[in-house]
N, C-alpha and C positions, 0 to 999 in steps of 0.2 A: 602402410596403414591406410585404411579407407578414409577419404576426406569427410570431415564432419559436416553435417547439414543441420542448421538451426531452423526449426519450424515455428517456434513460438517465443516471443519475448513477453515476460510478465513484469508489469510495472506497478508500483505503488501509486496512489493518487496524491494526497496532500503533501507537498514538499518535494515530490519527485516529478509528477507530470502536471500538477496543479500548484501554482505559486502559493506559498504560505509563509507569511512573515510572523510565525508563531501565533497566528490567529486562533487555531484550534485550542492551543494551550490557554490562550486568554479566555476563550469561551468556557473551557473546562474550569479554570480558576474562578470565573464569575459564578458558575453554577455551584461550585464548592462553597464559596463564601455565602451565597444566598441560602444554602441548606445547612450551614453550620459545620462543614467539613474542613478540617485542617489539612492543607496540602501545600508543600513548598513548591516553588517554581522548578527546582531541580528534580523533585520527585515526579512532577507532572511531565517534564521533558523526557525523563527516563522511561516513562510509560507510553510515549508517543508510538503509534502504530498498532497498539493493542486495542482490542474491543473496549470501547469506553465504559460500557456497563461493568465489564470485568474489572476495569481499573477502579471504578467506584467501590466495588466489592472489596478489593485489596485495601483501599484506603480506609474504608469504614471498619473493616475487621481490625486494622492496625490501631484505629482510634478508640473503638469500643471494646475490643477483645474478640478473638476468633469466633467464639460461640455465643456472643451476646444476642439475646432474643430480638433486639431492635435493628440488627444489622440490615436485614433485607428490606424492612420498611424505609430505612434511611437511604439505602441504595436506590430504591424505587423513586423516592422523592428527589434525590440529587439528579438521577438520570432523566427524569421527566423535565426538570428545569433546564438541564444541559441540552436536551433535544430542542426545546423552545428557543433557547439562546442561539444554538448552532444553526437551526433552520432559518431563523430571522437573519442571521449574519449572511448566510450564503444566498438568500433571496434578495438582499438589499445592497450588499457590498460588491465591489468589482471582483470578478473571477476570471483569471487568465492562466494560460499554460506557462509552465516554467521555460526559462531560456533553453533553447535547443530542442524542446519537446516536439514541435511541429516538424522540424527538420528530420528528426528521427522517425516520426510517424510516416513522413513522405518516403523516406528511404526504405522502411520496412514494407510499405505498400508496393513500391516498385520491385522489390525482391520477393514478393509473395510470402512474407513472414508474418504470421498472425500476431496480433496485439491483444493481450488481456490485461485489464486493470483490476487490481485487488485493493482492498481498503479496510481499515479498522472501523470505518463508518457503517451505519446500518443503511438499508436500501432506500428509505425515504430521502435522506440527505444526499446519498450518492446520486440519486436521480436528479435532485435539484442542481447539483454541481455539473453533472453530465449535460443536463438540459441547457444550463447557462452557457456552456462551452460549445453547444451544438454537437456533442459527441453521442447523444442519445438517439439522434435521428437515424431511422432505419433499423434499430435493434428491435427484436421481437419481445414477446412478453417474458421470456427467460433471459433477456438482456444479451442475446446472441445476435451477431451480425454476419456479414459476408464480405467478399472482396470489395464491395462498393461502399461499405460503411467505414467511418473513421477508425473505430476499434472493432474487434471481433467478439469480445466478451467482457462483461463486467461482473465481478464477484464481490459481494458485500459480506461483512463479517457475520451478519445475522442469518446468512444463508448456508452456513456450515456449522457443524456441531461444536467445533473449537476454532476460534480465530487464531491469529499469530500469538505465540511463536510456532504453533502447529503448522504443518505444511498443507492443511486441507484446502485452503483457497487456491493454491497453485495446482494441487492435484485435481480439484474440480474444474478449473480452467482447462487443464490438459484433457480431461475426460470429455468435456463439452465440445472441445475443438478437435477431438480425434488424434491427439498426440499421445502416444503410449510410452515413449522413451524419455525419461527426464534429461538424458544427455543430449536431447534436441531442444532444450529449453535454457534460456538465459533469464535470470531474475535480477531485478534492480530495485533498490529502495533506499530511503534516507534515514532509516531508524534501525536500532539494534534488532527489533523484532522482525523487520523485513529480512535482515541478514540471517537471523536464526531460522526463519521459516524456509528460506531458500536452501540453507544448509540441510535442514531436515528433509526437504524434498529431493535432495541429491541432484540438483540441476547441474548442467555442464559448467556454467559460470554464474557466480553469485557476486553481484556488484554493489558496492556501497556508493551512494551519491552524496557528495559533500557540500553541495550548494543549496541543500534543503534545510531541515530543522537541526541537523547534527553536523558537527565539525569532523575533520580527519581524526583528531585526538579522541573524540567521543565514540567514533566507530571502530577505531583501530583494533580494540581488544575483542571484537565480535567476529564470528566466522565470515570470511570473505576471500574472494580470489583476487579482487583488485578494488581500489577506491578511485572513483572518477569525479572530475570537477562538475560535469553536467551530463545529462543522459545522451546528448548527441555524440559523445565519445564512444557510445556503443556501435556507432557506424564504423569507426576505425577497427574496433574489435571484430565485427562481422566481416570486414574486408580481409583481416588477417586470417580468419577462419577459412574464408573463401579461397585464399591463396595457399592454404595448407600449412600456415605457420603456427596455428593453434590447433591442436588435435585432442582427441578424447583422453581424459585422464583415467587411469585405472582406479 
């Protein structure tokens, strides 16, 4: 059997590559309270990784009724408040990589494997976070880089027709970076929607990260090939692939 070659690793942002102590959920809960939306902590956590505007739609439909005429007005109001709260948070609070993130980035760079970051965030806040971390440097107007940049692509949820759990962000990253075979891609994230999108994209390995916003127990029932404690464990996985111990699944 031909040895597998991985060309692209797709990674989620908040909770996977960007440290998150449930801050996004706190921002979402604050915006919900300020706009009169009822949303439990459990429901907000379960929706992590999804496009936030879509989550407000789900919650307002549940609260008012699926076809209530005020749903979209309320969604717009909640989402506008959320954007203000979230942008203020990331502009003023510490932003740092997750444990093991920079070690993985260094390994991938040394091995000429491209890095794409996907996120449930919209482009404005994505760029705030990337800028704070220095990961925006060198990317062009389409948020594409080259071998000299920290990452090679950034895809935000408002740049595709459907965010997670659809596979479109992964597929867009592949297209932009010239990777045609999903079996040359590893996807990793810390939420159920990350795993669902990786599964839908048909990637070679779909990995759940358990040191982010979700625990082993919370991710176990969602489609995955393995659950890892931190993303630098992907280095060991890639070494196994290099040595022929992990091969293409039918």
